[in-house]
Structure formats: structure tokens, C-alpha cells
C-alpha positions as CSV (number, residue, x, y, z in Angstrom):
1,M,-12.2,-10.9,-15.7
2,A,-10.6,-9.8,-12.2
3,N,-11.5,-6.5,-10.6
4,Y,-8.6,-4.7,-9.1
5,V,-8.9,-2.2,-6.2
6,L,-5.8,-0.2,-6.1
7,V,-4.9,1.7,-2.8
8,A,-1.7,4.0,-2.7
9,G,0.5,4.5,0.4
10,A,0.6,7.4,2.8
11,R,-0.2,10.8,1.5
12,L,-1.5,9.6,-1.9
13,G,-4.7,9.2,-3.4
14,A,-6.3,7.1,-6.5
15,W,-4.5,9.5,-9.0
16,A,-1.1,7.5,-7.9
17,W,-2.1,4.8,-10.3
18,G,-2.7,6.9,-13.2
19,E,0.1,5.0,-15.4
20,V,-0.9,1.5,-14.3
21,V,-4.6,1.6,-14.8
22,P,-4.5,1.6,-18.7
23,Y,-2.5,-1.3,-18.9
24,L,-4.9,-3.3,-16.7
25,R,-8.0,-2.0,-18.4
26,A,-6.4,-3.0,-21.9
27,A,-6.3,-6.6,-20.5
28,G,-9.9,-6.4,-20.1
29,H,-10.0,-6.2,-16.3
30,G,-12.1,-3.9,-13.9
31,V,-9.9,-1.4,-12.3
32,H,-11.0,0.7,-9.4
33,P,-8.4,2.9,-7.9
34,L,-9.5,4.3,-4.6
35,T,-8.7,7.3,-2.6
36,L,-9.0,6.7,1.2
37,S,-10.8,9.1,3.7
38,G,-8.8,12.5,4.6
39,L,-6.5,12.0,1.5
40,A,-6.3,13.9,-1.7
41,D,-9.8,14.4,-3.0
42,K,-11.3,13.3,0.2
43,Q,-9.4,15.7,2.5
44,G,-11.2,16.9,5.6
45,V,-13.0,13.5,6.0
46,P,-11.9,12.2,9.5
47,A,-10.3,9.0,9.5
48,G,-8.8,6.3,11.6
49,Q,-7.4,2.9,11.0
50,A,-10.9,1.3,11.0
51,T,-12.2,4.1,8.4
52,H,-9.6,3.2,5.9
53,V,-10.3,-0.6,6.1
54,Q,-14.1,0.3,5.8
55,D,-13.4,2.6,2.6
56,I,-12.1,-0.5,1.0
57,V,-14.6,-3.0,2.0
58,A,-17.4,-0.3,1.2
59,E,-16.0,0.2,-2.2
60,V,-15.9,-3.6,-3.1
61,E,-19.8,-4.0,-1.7
62,R,-20.9,-0.7,-3.3
63,Q,-19.8,-1.8,-6.9
64,G,-20.6,-5.4,-6.2
65,L,-17.2,-6.7,-7.3
66,R,-16.3,-10.2,-7.4
67,D,-12.9,-12.0,-8.2
68,V,-11.1,-9.0,-6.5
69,V,-7.5,-8.4,-6.5
70,L,-6.8,-6.0,-3.7
71,V,-3.4,-4.0,-4.0
72,G,-1.9,-2.0,-1.2
73,H,1.1,0.0,-1.6
74,S,3.3,1.1,1.5
75,Y,1.1,2.1,4.3
76,A,-2.1,0.7,2.5
77,G,-1.0,-2.8,2.8
78,I,-2.2,-2.4,6.5
79,P,-6.0,-1.5,5.8
80,V,-5.8,-3.8,2.6
81,G,-4.9,-6.7,4.4
82,Q,-7.5,-6.3,7.0
83,A,-10.1,-5.5,4.1
84,A,-9.0,-8.6,2.3
85,E,-10.1,-11.0,5.1
86,R,-13.5,-9.1,5.5
87,I,-14.6,-9.5,2.0
88,G,-14.7,-13.3,2.0
89,D,-15.3,-15.3,-1.2
90,R,-15.2,-12.0,-3.2
91,L,-11.2,-12.0,-2.7
92,A,-9.4,-13.5,-5.6
93,R,-5.8,-12.4,-4.3
94,V,-4.2,-9.6,-2.3
95,V,-1.1,-7.9,-3.5
96,F,1.3,-6.0,-1.3
97,V,3.3,-3.6,-3.0
98,D,6.6,-2.9,-1.0
99,S,4.2,-2.6,1.7
100,S,3.5,-3.0,5.5
101,V,1.5,-5.9,6.6
102,P,-0.9,-5.8,9.2
103,T,-0.3,-7.7,12.6
104,D,-3.1,-8.0,14.9
105,G,-2.9,-5.3,17.6
106,E,0.1,-3.5,15.9
107,S,0.1,-0.4,13.9
108,F,1.9,0.9,10.7
109,V,4.7,2.5,12.9
110,S,5.0,-0.4,15.5
111,A,7.7,-2.0,13.4
112,W,9.8,1.2,12.9
113,P,13.3,1.2,14.7
114,D,12.0,3.8,17.1
115,G,8.7,2.2,17.6
116,G,7.0,5.2,15.8
117,A,8.1,7.9,18.4
118,A,9.4,10.1,15.8
119,V,6.1,9.8,13.5
120,E,4.1,10.2,16.6
121,A,5.7,13.5,17.7
122,S,5.6,14.6,14.1
123,I,1.9,14.2,13.9
124,A,1.3,15.9,17.5
125,A,3.3,18.9,15.9
126,S,1.1,19.0,12.9
127,G,-2.3,19.0,14.2
128,G,-2.9,15.3,14.0
129,F,-1.4,14.7,10.5
130,W,1.8,13.3,9.0
131,P,3.2,16.1,7.1
132,L,4.4,16.2,3.5
133,A,7.5,14.7,2.8
134,P,10.0,16.9,0.9
135,A,11.3,16.3,-2.7
136,A,14.6,14.9,-1.0
137,H,12.8,12.0,0.4
138,Y,12.2,10.7,-3.2
139,D,16.0,10.6,-4.1
140,G,17.6,7.3,-4.9
141,E,14.3,5.8,-5.8
142,G,14.6,5.3,-9.4
143,L,12.4,8.4,-10.1
144,T,12.8,11.3,-12.5
145,D,12.7,14.9,-11.5
146,E,9.3,15.0,-13.2
147,Q,8.0,12.0,-11.3
148,I,9.2,13.5,-8.2
149,A,7.5,16.6,-8.8
150,R,4.3,14.9,-9.4
151,L,4.6,12.9,-6.2
152,V,5.3,16.3,-4.2
153,R,2.5,18.3,-6.1
154,G,-0.2,15.4,-5.7
155,S,0.6,14.6,-1.9
156,T,-1.5,15.6,1.1
157,P,-0.9,15.4,4.9
158,H,-1.9,11.9,6.1
159,P,-4.4,11.5,9.0
160,G,-2.1,10.4,11.9
161,A,-4.4,8.0,13.7
162,T,-4.6,5.7,10.6
163,L,-0.7,5.4,11.2
164,T,-0.7,4.8,15.1
165,E,-3.9,2.9,15.6
166,P,-3.8,-1.0,15.6
167,A,-5.0,-3.6,13.1
168,V,-7.6,-6.0,13.9
169,L,-7.2,-9.3,12.1
170,S,-9.8,-12.3,12.9
171,G,-7.5,-14.9,11.4
172,P,-3.9,-15.7,10.2
173,L,-2.9,-13.4,7.2
174,G,-1.0,-16.6,5.7
175,E,-4.2,-18.2,4.8
176,L,-5.0,-15.6,2.4
177,P,-4.0,-15.9,-1.3
178,A,-1.2,-13.3,-1.5
179,T,1.6,-11.8,-3.6
180,Y,4.4,-9.8,-2.1
181,V,6.1,-7.3,-4.2
182,L,9.5,-6.3,-2.9
183,C,11.2,-3.4,-4.4
184,V,15.0,-3.3,-4.3
185,M,17.1,-0.5,-5.7
186,P,20.4,-2.0,-7.2
187,G,23.0,-0.8,-4.9
188,A,20.8,1.0,-2.6
189,E,22.1,1.7,1.0
190,P,19.5,0.9,3.8
191,D,17.6,3.8,5.4
192,D,17.9,3.7,9.1
193,A,14.9,6.2,9.5
194,E,12.6,3.5,8.3
195,P,12.6,-0.3,8.2
196,D,15.1,-2.1,5.8
197,D,13.8,-2.4,2.3
198,A,16.6,-4.5,1.3
199,E,14.8,-7.7,2.1
200,P,11.5,-8.8,3.5
201,D,11.0,-7.9,7.4
202,E,10.6,-10.9,9.7
203,G,6.9,-10.8,9.5
204,V,6.8,-10.7,6.0
205,A,9.3,-13.5,5.6
206,E,7.4,-15.8,7.9
207,L,4.2,-15.0,5.8
208,L,6.2,-15.9,2.5
209,N,6.7,-19.6,4.1
210,S,2.8,-20.0,3.6
211,E,2.0,-22.2,0.5
212,R,-0.6,-19.3,-0.5
213,W,1.9,-16.5,-0.6
214,R,4.4,-15.7,-3.4
215,L,7.4,-13.2,-3.8
216,V,8.1,-10.9,-6.6
217,T,11.1,-8.7,-6.7
218,M,11.2,-5.6,-8.8
219,D,14.6,-3.7,-9.5
220,T,13.3,-0.2,-8.4
221,G,12.3,2.1,-5.5
222,H,9.5,2.3,-3.3
223,W,7.2,3.9,-5.8
224,P,7.1,1.4,-8.8
225,M,3.8,2.9,-9.9
226,F,5.7,5.9,-11.1
227,S,9.0,4.4,-11.8
228,Q,7.9,1.2,-13.4
229,P,4.3,1.2,-14.1
230,R,4.2,-1.2,-17.0
231,E,6.4,-3.7,-15.1
232,L,4.1,-3.3,-12.1
233,A,1.0,-3.7,-14.1
234,R,2.4,-7.1,-15.6
235,I,3.1,-8.2,-12.2
236,L,-0.5,-7.4,-11.1
237,L,-1.8,-9.2,-14.2
238,D,0.1,-12.4,-13.4
239,A,-1.2,-12.3,-9.9
240,A,-4.8,-12.4,-11.1
241,V,-4.4,-15.8,-12.9
242,E,-2.3,-17.5,-9.9
């Protein structure tokens, strides 16, 4: 039996995994969706990058979990990747779902075309938080109107420091057993406002040269836990036995 710790991306909480969890539990695994500090039901809790890493490590240790499959979506790949190396032999595999991956000394927004300037300006103008995204942000991502409404309704402003503070790694990320899930909408045009999702970025492509990393592609948009929960669950189940 594996123990899945599921961490959704910016502005989201444990609730975002609601349609994935039943498939994993039906297969007999432990499932632990996690809300990071400052988000969803944990709004008001101060958070920086190190806080989110510790949130994940603490969840694993508090529950005494072993054979852990750490899953990080989007932004959450940054703290999940750091937490993965800190839980030692408790880790079975780390799964990055269309996510950023941590680079020592770099932040979530470092790889953006403008170096994160627009995000930092938005955070400064919004009292230290990355503001909510409008419904139009989710267009063209394979989501129904109802799914988009759920995303908008459930999202909360994201603690800005977690996006701009640097990651801290003690060893090469390529040495961890990992699966990278790349989401690509058929016929989608690249969005110049964010890193191109049509193929793995340079950092991920380099990591995929490691014998311990595997690439899986999904024909959907950036929020597969909403658009294709069954298919995503299958990928996560496969990852546990690699």
C-alpha cells in the first residue's frame, strides 16, 4: 500500500483533489490531500517558501507515513520537490503534475519570461498576495463551465512570499525517483504570459535524462484533477509500482 500526499497548485487547497481521491482509495491506498499554509481552510496563516515545505514534511511525519508518493501540481512542485528529499527513505516516488520543479536558489517565478516582475508587482499591489484569477484564465484548458466555476469559487489569494522566495535543495533532484506528468491540450497555442507548456522546460527536460525520471503526457489542460480525474488517478496508481 502506498500513501499519497496530494498538494495542489497556487490558490488551491486539499479540496481540489476531491474527484481523484476516491479512485486511489478504491485501489487500497492511503490518501492525504493537503492544504498548504495561507490557503483555503488555512487562510490567515503566515507562509513563506520554507513554510510550505515544512507543511508537507510535517504531514508525513505526523501521520507516520511510509511508502509515500508525493504529488505536486503546478506551483506545488516547488515545495514538494524540496520535501521529497527531506523525508528520506519514507519516499517511494515524487510525481510532478504539470508543475514547476525546484532549483536551488531559484523561486517559482524565476523561470517566467519576465523573471517574475509582473507577479511581484501584482503581489505588491495586493497586500502581499497573488490575487485570484478570473474565470477567463481557465478557458481553453479542457474544463467545463461547472469545473471553471468550482475553481473560481474555491480559490483563495496565494501568499506572495511562497512564489518569490528561493528553493533550497541539498542534492541533485535527478537522483529522486520521479514521474513528470506533462499536460498538453491538442492544438493549444502557447501562452506568452507564462512558461510554454507545449513541452517540458529546459530544467525538466534535463532531469528527464536521469534514469530515475519518467515522462507521462496527458491530452488535457493544466488542471487535470478537474478535467480528467480518472486518467490522472491511473497515472498516480502506476507511479506507485514503478
